[in-house]
C-alpha positions as CSV (number, residue, x, y, z in Angstrom):
1,M,220.2,-20.3,-38.8
2,C,218.9,-20.3,-35.4
3,E,221.9,-22.1,-34.1
4,L,224.4,-19.7,-35.2
5,L,221.8,-16.5,-33.8
6,V,221.0,-18.0,-30.6
7,G,224.3,-19.5,-30.1
8,N,226.3,-16.4,-30.6
9,L,224.2,-13.5,-29.5
10,E,225.8,-14.0,-25.8
11,S,229.1,-14.0,-27.1
12,G,231.7,-11.3,-28.8
13,D,230.6,-13.0,-32.2
14,R,227.2,-11.6,-31.9
15,L,227.7,-8.7,-34.7
16,E,229.4,-11.0,-37.0
17,A,226.4,-13.8,-36.6
18,L,223.8,-11.3,-37.2
19,I,225.4,-10.1,-40.0
20,F,226.0,-13.1,-42.0
21,S,222.4,-13.9,-40.9
22,A,221.0,-10.8,-42.8
23,I,223.1,-11.2,-45.8
24,Y,222.1,-14.9,-45.9
25,L,218.2,-14.5,-45.0
26,K,217.9,-11.5,-48.0
27,W,219.5,-14.0,-50.5
28,I,216.8,-16.7,-49.4
29,N,214.2,-14.2,-49.7
30,T,215.1,-12.9,-52.8
31,G,215.5,-16.6,-54.2
32,Q,219.4,-16.1,-54.9
33,I,219.3,-19.0,-52.7
34,P,216.7,-21.6,-53.9
35,C,215.6,-24.0,-51.2
36,F,215.1,-27.7,-52.0
37,E,213.7,-30.9,-50.6
38,D,216.5,-32.9,-48.7
39,G,214.5,-36.0,-47.8
40,G,213.0,-34.6,-44.5
41,H,209.4,-33.9,-43.8
42,P,209.3,-30.7,-41.8
43,R,206.2,-29.2,-41.7
44,P,205.7,-25.1,-41.9
45,N,204.8,-25.0,-38.5
46,R,208.5,-26.1,-37.8
47,H,209.9,-23.1,-39.7
48,A,207.4,-20.7,-37.5
49,E,208.8,-22.4,-34.4
50,I,211.9,-21.6,-35.5
51,S,211.1,-18.4,-36.5
52,R,209.6,-17.3,-32.9
53,L,212.8,-18.2,-31.2
54,I,214.8,-16.1,-33.4
55,F,212.3,-13.4,-33.1
56,R,212.6,-13.4,-29.3
57,E,216.2,-13.3,-29.2
58,L,216.4,-10.7,-31.6
59,E,213.6,-8.5,-29.7
60,R,216.0,-9.2,-26.3
61,I,219.1,-8.0,-28.0
62,Y,217.5,-4.7,-29.6
63,C,216.1,-3.7,-26.5
64,M,219.5,-4.0,-24.8
65,K,221.5,-0.9,-24.0
66,D,224.8,-1.9,-25.0
67,T,223.3,-2.8,-28.5
68,S,225.5,-1.1,-31.2
69,L,224.0,0.6,-34.1
70,Q,225.5,-1.6,-36.5
71,E,223.6,-4.4,-34.3
72,V,220.7,-2.7,-34.9
73,L,220.9,-2.2,-38.5
74,S,221.5,-5.7,-38.9
75,I,218.7,-7.0,-36.9
76,R,216.2,-4.8,-38.6
77,K,217.3,-6.3,-42.3
78,I,216.3,-9.8,-40.6
79,H,213.1,-9.4,-38.9
80,P,211.4,-9.1,-42.4
81,C,212.8,-12.3,-43.5
82,L,211.4,-14.3,-40.8
83,P,207.9,-16.0,-41.5
84,S,205.0,-15.6,-39.4
85,F,204.4,-17.7,-36.1
86,K,200.8,-16.9,-35.7
87,A,198.8,-19.6,-33.7
88,E,197.5,-21.0,-37.3
89,F,201.0,-21.6,-38.5
90,T,202.4,-23.3,-35.4
91,A,199.6,-25.9,-35.3
92,S,200.8,-29.6,-36.0
93,V,199.4,-29.5,-39.3
94,P,199.2,-25.9,-40.7
95,L,198.3,-24.8,-44.1
96,T,196.0,-28.1,-45.0
97,R,194.0,-26.2,-47.5
98,I,196.5,-27.0,-50.3
99,R,195.6,-30.7,-49.7
100,D,191.9,-29.9,-50.1
101,V,192.4,-27.9,-53.4
102,A,194.6,-30.7,-54.8
103,H,192.1,-33.2,-54.3
104,W,189.2,-30.8,-55.6
105,G,186.5,-33.0,-57.5
106,D,186.1,-31.0,-60.9
107,I,189.5,-30.2,-61.8
108,P,191.6,-31.7,-64.5
109,H,193.3,-34.7,-63.3
110,D,196.9,-33.0,-64.5
111,L,195.8,-29.9,-62.4
112,K,195.7,-31.9,-59.6
113,L,199.0,-33.7,-60.0
114,Q,201.1,-30.1,-60.9
115,I,199.5,-28.5,-57.7
116,K,200.1,-31.5,-55.4
117,H,203.8,-32.0,-56.7
118,T,205.0,-28.0,-57.5
119,I,203.1,-26.7,-54.3
120,Q,201.7,-29.2,-51.7
121,N,204.6,-31.5,-51.4
122,K,207.4,-28.7,-51.4
123,L,205.2,-26.5,-48.9
124,H,204.7,-29.4,-46.5
125,R,208.4,-30.6,-46.9
126,N,210.6,-27.9,-47.0
127,A,208.5,-24.4,-47.5
128,G,210.4,-21.5,-48.9
129,P,209.9,-18.0,-50.8
130,E,209.7,-20.0,-53.7
131,D,206.4,-21.6,-52.7
132,L,204.2,-18.1,-52.8
133,V,205.8,-17.7,-56.0
134,A,204.4,-20.9,-57.4
135,T,201.1,-20.2,-55.6
136,E,201.0,-17.0,-57.7
137,A,201.8,-18.2,-61.0
138,M,199.0,-21.0,-60.5
139,L,196.5,-18.5,-59.3
140,A,197.2,-16.6,-62.7
141,R,196.9,-19.8,-64.5
142,I,193.4,-20.7,-62.9
143,T,191.9,-16.9,-63.2
144,R,192.9,-16.3,-67.3
145,N,189.7,-17.8,-68.5
146,P,187.1,-16.9,-65.8
147,E,184.8,-20.0,-66.6
148,E,187.0,-22.4,-67.0
149,Y,187.3,-23.2,-63.3
150,S,184.6,-23.2,-60.9
151,E,183.9,-20.3,-58.6
152,A,184.5,-22.4,-55.6
153,F,187.7,-23.8,-56.4
154,V,189.5,-20.1,-57.5
155,E,188.0,-18.8,-54.5
156,Q,189.7,-21.7,-52.0
157,F,193.0,-21.0,-54.1
158,K,193.1,-17.6,-53.5
159,I,192.8,-17.9,-50.1
160,I,195.4,-20.1,-50.0
161,H,197.4,-17.4,-51.8
162,H,196.5,-15.0,-49.1
163,E,197.5,-17.8,-46.3
164,L,201.1,-18.2,-47.9
165,K,201.5,-14.3,-48.2
166,D,200.1,-14.0,-44.5
167,F,202.6,-16.7,-43.4
168,S,205.8,-14.9,-45.5
169,M,204.6,-11.8,-44.0
170,L,204.4,-10.2,-47.4
171,G,201.1,-8.4,-47.1
172,N,200.7,-5.1,-48.2
173,L,201.1,-2.3,-45.2
174,T,197.6,-1.6,-45.2
175,E,196.7,-5.4,-44.5
176,Q,199.4,-5.2,-42.0
177,L,198.2,-2.0,-40.1
178,E,194.5,-3.3,-40.2
179,S,195.5,-6.4,-38.7
180,I,197.1,-4.9,-35.5
181,K,194.2,-2.3,-35.2
182,E,192.9,-4.1,-32.6
183,S,195.7,-3.8,-30.3
184,F,195.5,-0.4,-30.4
185,D,194.0,2.4,-27.7
186,D,192.1,5.4,-28.6
187,R,195.1,7.4,-29.2
188,S,197.1,4.8,-31.4
189,L,193.6,4.1,-33.3
190,S,193.6,8.1,-34.1
191,A,196.8,8.1,-35.5
192,L,196.4,4.8,-37.6
193,T,193.2,6.7,-39.0
194,L,194.7,9.5,-40.1
195,F,197.4,7.7,-41.8
196,L,195.1,5.5,-43.7
197,E,192.9,8.1,-44.7
198,C,196.0,9.9,-46.1
199,K,197.3,7.0,-47.7
200,E,193.8,6.3,-49.6
201,R,193.2,9.5,-50.8
202,L,197.0,9.5,-52.3
203,D,196.6,6.2,-54.0
204,N,193.5,7.7,-55.4
205,L,194.7,10.8,-56.5
206,E,194.8,11.4,-60.0
207,E,198.3,12.5,-61.9
208,S,197.5,15.9,-63.7
209,K,199.2,19.1,-63.9
210,D,196.4,20.8,-61.9
211,A,196.6,18.2,-59.1
212,L,200.6,18.6,-58.7
213,D,200.4,21.2,-55.9
214,K,197.4,19.4,-54.2
215,S,199.9,15.9,-54.4
216,I,202.5,18.0,-52.8
217,D,200.7,18.6,-50.0
218,L,198.9,15.6,-49.5
219,L,202.6,14.0,-49.9
220,L,203.7,16.0,-46.8
221,K,200.8,15.5,-44.8
222,T,200.9,11.8,-45.4
223,A,204.5,11.6,-44.7
224,Q,204.0,13.7,-41.3
225,S,201.2,11.2,-40.6
226,L,203.3,8.5,-40.8
227,N,205.9,10.0,-38.6
228,T,203.3,10.2,-35.8
229,L,202.1,6.8,-36.4
230,R,205.3,5.1,-36.5
231,E,206.1,7.4,-33.1
232,V,203.2,5.6,-31.5
233,I,204.3,1.8,-32.7
234,V,208.1,2.3,-31.8
235,K,206.8,3.8,-28.4
236,G,204.9,0.5,-27.8
237,L,207.8,-1.5,-29.1
238,E,210.2,0.2,-26.2
239,S,209.9,-2.6,-23.6
240,S,211.5,-6.0,-23.7
241,L,210.0,-9.5,-23.9
242,R,209.2,-11.0,-20.2
243,N,210.3,-14.6,-20.2
244,D,206.7,-15.7,-19.4
245,V,204.9,-13.7,-22.4
246,P,202.4,-15.7,-24.2
247,D,203.0,-17.0,-27.7
248,A,199.9,-15.1,-29.3
249,A,201.5,-11.6,-27.3
250,I,204.5,-12.6,-29.1
251,A,202.9,-13.1,-32.4
252,M,201.4,-9.7,-32.2
253,R,204.6,-8.2,-31.5
254,Q,206.1,-9.1,-34.5
255,K,203.0,-7.8,-36.0
256,W,203.9,-4.3,-34.9
257,R,207.5,-4.8,-35.8
258,L,206.8,-5.5,-39.0
259,C,204.4,-2.8,-39.2
260,E,207.1,-0.3,-37.9
261,I,209.3,-1.4,-40.4
262,G,206.8,-1.3,-43.1
263,L,206.1,2.6,-42.1
264,E,209.8,3.2,-42.8
265,D,209.7,1.4,-46.5
266,Y,206.6,3.4,-47.1
267,S,208.4,6.6,-46.2
268,F,211.0,6.1,-48.8
269,L,208.3,6.1,-51.5
270,L,206.7,9.3,-50.4
271,L,210.0,11.1,-50.0
272,S,210.8,9.7,-53.3
273,R,207.5,11.2,-54.9
274,F,207.7,14.6,-52.8
275,L,211.2,14.6,-54.9
276,N,209.8,14.2,-58.2
277,A,207.2,16.6,-57.4
278,L,209.8,18.9,-56.1
279,E,212.0,18.9,-59.4
280,V,208.5,19.4,-61.9
281,V,207.6,22.7,-60.0
282,G,211.5,24.0,-60.5
283,G,213.6,22.2,-57.6
284,A,216.6,24.2,-56.4
285,Q,216.2,26.8,-59.2
286,Q,212.7,27.5,-57.7
287,L,213.5,27.7,-54.2
288,K,216.2,30.4,-55.3
289,E,214.2,32.7,-57.0
290,N,211.6,32.5,-54.0
291,A,214.3,33.3,-51.2
292,E,215.9,35.9,-53.7
293,S,212.1,38.0,-53.3
294,K,212.1,37.0,-49.6
295,N,209.3,34.7,-50.1
296,V,210.5,31.5,-48.3
297,S,207.1,30.0,-47.4
298,S,207.7,27.4,-50.4
299,W,211.1,26.1,-48.5
300,N,208.5,25.0,-45.7
301,G,207.7,21.8,-47.6
302,P,211.1,20.4,-48.4
303,L,212.3,21.2,-45.2
304,G,209.2,19.3,-43.7
305,S,210.3,16.5,-45.8
306,L,213.6,16.5,-44.7
307,F,212.3,16.1,-40.9
308,V,210.2,13.4,-41.7
309,G,213.1,11.8,-43.3
310,I,215.7,12.6,-40.2
311,R,213.0,11.5,-38.2
312,Q,212.4,8.3,-39.5
313,L,216.2,7.8,-39.3
314,G,216.1,8.2,-35.6
315,L,213.5,5.6,-35.3
316,S,215.2,3.2,-37.1
317,G,217.9,3.6,-34.1
318,W,220.7,5.3,-36.0
319,K,221.9,8.2,-33.8
320,P,219.1,9.2,-32.6
321,E,219.9,11.9,-30.2
322,E,221.6,13.4,-33.3
323,C,218.6,13.2,-35.4
324,T,216.3,14.7,-32.9
325,A,218.9,17.6,-32.5
326,I,218.6,18.3,-36.0
327,G,215.2,17.8,-36.5
328,N,214.7,20.3,-33.5
329,E,217.0,22.8,-35.7
330,L,215.0,22.5,-38.9
331,L,211.7,22.7,-36.8
332,A,213.2,25.9,-35.1
333,W,214.6,27.5,-38.6
334,K,211.3,27.2,-40.4
335,E,209.4,28.7,-37.3
336,K,211.6,31.7,-37.5
337,G,211.6,32.5,-41.3
338,L,213.2,35.5,-43.0
339,S,213.5,38.3,-41.2
340,E,214.7,41.8,-43.6
341,K,217.6,42.5,-41.0
342,E,219.3,40.2,-38.2
343,G,220.9,43.0,-36.4
344,S,223.0,44.6,-39.0
345,E,223.5,41.5,-41.0
346,D,221.3,40.8,-44.1
347,G,218.3,38.6,-43.0
348,K,218.6,36.8,-46.0
349,A,222.0,35.9,-45.7
350,V,222.0,35.1,-42.0
351,W,218.8,32.8,-42.6
352,A,220.8,30.8,-45.5
353,L,223.9,30.5,-43.5
354,R,221.9,29.2,-40.5
355,L,220.0,26.7,-42.7
356,K,223.5,25.8,-44.5
357,A,224.7,24.8,-41.0
358,T,221.9,22.6,-40.5
359,L,221.9,20.9,-44.3
360,D,225.6,20.3,-43.5
361,R,225.2,18.7,-40.5
362,S,222.2,16.3,-42.1
363,R,224.3,15.7,-45.0
364,R,227.2,14.5,-42.3
365,L,224.7,12.1,-40.7
366,T,224.1,10.3,-44.0
367,E,227.9,10.3,-44.9
368,E,228.2,8.7,-41.7
369,Y,226.0,6.1,-42.3
370,S,227.1,5.1,-45.9
371,E,230.6,5.0,-44.4
372,A,229.3,2.6,-41.8
373,L,227.7,-0.1,-44.1
374,P,231.1,-1.5,-45.8
375,Q,232.5,-1.7,-42.8
376,M,229.8,-4.1,-42.1
377,F,228.8,-6.1,-45.2
378,P,231.5,-6.1,-48.3
379,Q,233.6,-8.6,-46.9
380,K,231.5,-11.1,-45.8
381,V,228.9,-10.9,-48.7
382,E,231.9,-11.6,-50.8
383,M,232.8,-14.4,-48.6
384,L,229.2,-15.9,-48.5
385,G,228.5,-15.3,-51.9
386,K,231.7,-17.2,-53.4
387,A,230.6,-20.0,-51.0
388,L,227.1,-20.2,-52.2
389,G,227.5,-19.5,-55.7
390,I,225.7,-16.0,-55.8
391,P,226.0,-14.2,-58.9
392,E,229.0,-12.1,-58.6
393,N,227.1,-8.7,-59.7
394,S,224.6,-9.3,-56.9
395,V,227.6,-9.8,-54.6
396,R,229.4,-6.6,-55.9
397,T,226.0,-4.2,-55.6
398,Y,225.0,-5.4,-52.2
399,N,226.4,-2.4,-50.1
400,E,225.1,0.1,-52.8
401,A,221.7,-1.5,-53.2
402,E,221.4,-1.4,-49.4
403,I,221.9,2.3,-48.8
404,R,219.7,3.0,-52.4
405,A,216.9,1.3,-51.2
406,G,216.8,3.1,-47.7
407,V,215.4,6.3,-46.4
408,I,219.1,7.2,-46.1
409,F,219.2,7.7,-50.0
410,Q,216.2,9.9,-50.3
411,V,217.5,12.0,-47.1
412,S,220.7,12.3,-48.9
413,K,218.9,13.5,-52.3
414,L,217.0,15.8,-50.3
415,C,220.2,17.7,-48.7
416,T,221.7,17.8,-52.0
417,L,218.8,19.8,-53.5
418,L,218.2,22.3,-50.6
419,L,222.0,22.8,-50.1
420,K,222.2,23.7,-54.0
421,A,219.1,26.2,-53.2
422,V,221.3,27.6,-50.0
423,R,224.4,27.8,-52.1
424,S,222.9,29.9,-55.0
425,T,220.9,31.7,-52.5
426,L,224.2,32.8,-51.0
427,G,226.1,33.3,-54.3
428,S,228.9,31.0,-53.2
429,Q,231.0,28.2,-55.0
430,G,229.2,26.1,-57.5
431,W,230.9,22.9,-56.8
432,D,230.6,20.4,-53.9
433,V,232.9,17.7,-52.8
434,L,231.5,14.3,-52.6
435,V,235.5,12.7,-51.8
436,P,237.7,15.0,-50.3
437,G,241.6,15.0,-50.9
438,A,244.6,16.3,-53.3
439,A,245.9,14.6,-56.1
440,H,247.7,15.9,-59.4
441,G,247.9,14.5,-63.0
442,T,246.6,14.9,-66.6
443,L,243.2,16.6,-66.9
444,I,241.4,14.7,-69.7
445,Q,238.0,14.0,-70.9
446,K,237.5,10.5,-72.3
447,A,235.5,7.4,-72.5
448,I,237.2,5.9,-69.5
449,D,236.8,2.0,-70.7
450,R,239.0,3.2,-73.5
451,W,242.0,4.6,-71.7
452,A,245.0,2.9,-72.1
453,V,247.2,4.6,-70.0
454,V,249.3,4.0,-66.9
455,K,250.3,7.5,-65.6
456,Q,248.0,9.0,-62.9
457,I,244.7,10.7,-64.4
458,L,242.6,13.5,-63.2
459,C,239.3,13.7,-65.6
460,Y,236.2,15.6,-65.9
461,L,232.8,14.3,-67.0
462,K,229.6,15.6,-68.4
463,G,227.4,12.6,-67.6
464,A,227.7,10.1,-64.7
465,P,228.9,6.8,-65.5
466,G,228.4,3.4,-63.7
467,D,231.3,1.3,-62.3
468,E,233.7,2.9,-65.0
469,V,235.5,5.0,-62.7
470,T,236.9,1.8,-60.9
471,A,237.3,0.0,-63.9
472,A,240.4,1.9,-64.7
473,G,242.1,0.7,-61.8
474,N,244.4,2.9,-60.1
475,N,244.6,5.1,-63.1
476,I,242.3,7.5,-61.9
477,K,243.0,10.0,-58.9
478,G,240.3,12.4,-59.0
479,V,236.9,12.9,-60.7
480,V,235.4,16.3,-61.6
481,L,231.4,15.7,-62.7
482,L,230.0,18.4,-64.7
483,Q,226.3,17.8,-63.4
484,E,224.5,17.2,-60.5
485,L,224.8,13.8,-58.4
486,P,223.6,12.9,-54.6
487,H,226.1,12.2,-52.4
488,L,224.8,8.5,-51.7
489,S,224.3,7.7,-55.5
490,H,226.1,4.2,-57.1
491,L,228.9,6.4,-58.5
492,G,229.3,8.3,-55.3
493,V,229.2,5.7,-53.0
494,R,231.7,3.7,-55.5
495,A,234.0,6.5,-55.4
496,G,234.0,7.0,-51.7
497,Q,235.1,3.2,-51.4
498,E,237.6,3.4,-53.9
499,K,239.0,6.5,-52.5
500,V,238.7,8.4,-55.8
501,I,238.8,12.5,-55.0
502,F,235.1,13.4,-56.0
503,V,233.9,17.1,-57.1
504,I,230.6,18.2,-58.8
505,C,230.6,21.2,-60.5
506,E,227.6,23.0,-61.9
507,D,228.6,26.4,-62.2
508,D,228.9,27.3,-65.8
509,D,232.1,30.1,-65.7
510,K,233.9,27.2,-63.3
511,I,233.1,24.6,-65.8
512,A,234.2,26.5,-68.8
513,D,237.8,27.0,-66.9
514,I,238.0,23.6,-66.1
515,Q,237.7,22.6,-69.8
516,K,240.1,24.8,-70.8
517,L,242.8,22.9,-69.0
518,N,242.3,19.7,-70.6
519,G,245.2,17.5,-71.4
520,K,247.5,19.6,-68.8
521,C,249.0,18.5,-65.6
522,V,246.9,20.2,-63.1
523,R,246.5,19.8,-59.2
524,H,243.0,18.9,-57.8
525,N,242.8,19.9,-54.4
526,T,239.0,19.9,-52.6
527,T,240.1,22.3,-49.7
528,S,241.3,25.4,-52.2
529,N,238.9,27.9,-53.7
530,F,238.7,26.1,-57.3
531,P,239.1,22.3,-57.2
532,V,241.3,22.1,-60.2
533,K,244.6,24.3,-61.2
534,D,247.0,24.4,-63.5
535,L,250.5,23.5,-62.4
């Protein structure tokens, strides 16, 4: 892996090397590719030294001016898969505590042998993510009955487990942030303290109806403090590594990079919780009703959370200038608010149209991201998956999993909710285009997996299936889904990949009109004022 990356970063194959490495290392980290002993004896310090070499090269390319967006995305997927190279792990004989524990005097002989053969030998000959899994299983066993083993032995084994988590860079976000606290200046320390305080309050917040409003406010405050802290860390990572930088400084930079990526991951959770809480208090319908009464203060939270999501994308290197422009628009419209009149125009309509333009711009940003990943990963995932015997389902869903696990997915869902509220406020058409186009065929509603037809089909669905849209092969030319669906949902992504025209329709009157056309030959055109028309 080191030879692949370091040997190709200067060549035209740089992006390909990064993509293949990101895929391979993810499968290593998730256990899809198991690690076995090969007869050699490279101690964990060898892994740490290789990790340091790869990290230096990745950081160098990350900070170059000609680095593409695709390369940045690939590098960010590699970083969390690299083991730590702190001084304790690059020592000539690292992680020796497991050897002492395997020879502990007051534990049964069979337990000693099990520790030696399943953890110690494997760790010192060919360390891998499965060593942490084996250690966690052993820790669960020896702590099951508190009086069975001595406190000293259990405590030492817990330390081993913590060391392996540290080596694998799998500590929780709070632990990771605490580990870089000593390197912060006063301003950075203030941002860190505020975020950790908000996070702790959020973690301890009881879930109840009375706490719902408080949780929405706290979620937004935590997300905003996360934004500030991540901006500080990203700023500290802007300069490239010098050739003469000491190993300790490189190890600290790795911690900073992992904290920065960890904050991005945590923002995904915050936005998800915010969306769930927003739906509980009425979602798009509640926002629409408040706008109708000229009270748009309830929109501040959703718009603020969208600003956080957009900012997170920019900090991750995805079209930062566009993210900044969208963020500035959101802040401007939030500050301007809703007026009774804008010139001779109705203030509510102008406010909604202005906001819709920014939301459409935000959605285009998410769609451009979802279009970029299929150009990067699918073919290489399939090629590498077949060569390494990866389960077919893992290969097939790799691209969608990458989208759905990222902040981009939550931003897409926020856009969907806000656009629905804006359209309702404007009284506009009750349908939304996921995949544009035009086609004609027979409109039917039927269980897709039972179709036995060879002619062109247009279908309408009352529920969102999984892979069924593509299961009928070339038979399906267009889909009208009669329920809400995020643009970057599993079904939406698959339809886009298969070039299947896809429209969401939620307006009751339009739904009734579509159902009247069941069994007829119709035309499906996403540019018309109604998505389905009788031929």
